[in-house]
Steps between C-alpha positions, in 0.01 A plus 500: 500500500385692813798399728782505245846530674347523842611288795225344708545312832231258586495326841321179569591397143556128547158389373137611463431868451864611545625264229230604253568862569864452438427349158253770402716805586788336308273465198451881530871556474608509862809343651381297797631420847303205628541489883382238743610315813483189285699412200380714202706337226183372330350845481817653362507221236138565401573878455805430291287249294268779397791705375545697823795545724477400868699426804374292791596595856439322829357767725344500844286817511487481885877576517618845396847373421346255254289763317786742499706239327217455250513869415881500481509195267234659281709805458807292434326293230273763341611838623162629596169432681185632335220309660448274810205261523459395860326172444661271773247401765399231739157391381452158334646315801269658749211289642181674600447516874327731754696816578564390854639164383777665299832462680716798564775346293273453201364856531851643513615286206215630277579863588868448461458394133191680394565849655857515632631339182338765279629780721856364483493441123392859459776625720749299291395629156381861565851654517571375151166620367558843654843522322326414173230757558206273537367146492192290576421288803205253472383338815276190472234511765170302486125576451446306819565833681166630365317178553617432859561130442464311828738236641799658327517813717880519507519484119224748445639743759847472333361581157309797642834625634644474148219722367558763777874483457459565125294816554743647752811410306358656180470840673846469649678409170296711254750787480769245400297398199437153653148368453354255749181311432336174614299232340233296678450165316215267560528131584733372238548149364884458502560126512688557825408264783265681738464484871124562458447134452669196366158389381449583132123504539527769777737704278261481208222610732703810609573581136129469415401727774749765380372469148145545622594834661660644179353705228718302256390139560827304473809394693783746540846401390841671527469620143219725610741702710763557235338790321460692821861454597636593152275813512630611834863429415477696168463863398133429434452573877750780522252729681357241735619441857358413838223302330365147520397299194245230586537206270252230609233471221271750674456309828564824691400845389729748665 
């Protein structure tokens, strides 16, 4: 198993992509810390059901005291931190609107979670990784940064910041043996209620448009991301840092 005896923290793990990732890294031998601002008991139970070992932590990534407690509790329970998957984001609840109709509060909330949250989680875990002589940080961005999706300017801008942050942090932490990479998923069917529309017909239309743009003509699900995350968390990517892996069925060639 590629992640045997490693400890992986996954934020935004209550459902959707984060929950599926937690199960998959556990299947690869990792001990998992499932973190979310909501109750993650179900995710921890699902990990344990596949023979893994997991703890669930209530964490607010916008507050440094909360993410620091996450790191401290991980060390108390498992004694180490080998990988961090920064998956927490404000996305599904956002409703499309013109850029000048986005309120200041909504703009700030998106950046607080999607950008500041990643920065703070990295600050919390990097000291431990440095003491261990290395680690892997995986930041989940979005292929919308290459497409320039309209009417979600705050979301797209925040995910662009994640990509830029990844490249900069990789150079800063390289001498410590810490690898930092990002993944840009495409539009993913997660089963999570979406702010795009409460109308199933509209959601189906959005999904169809995304499929049409892809080289691989099918819907994308959270399972499609798991291979990339396991790869970047494992020694298979030991000489890869500062890179972005686009996982969207070929919708964007970058």
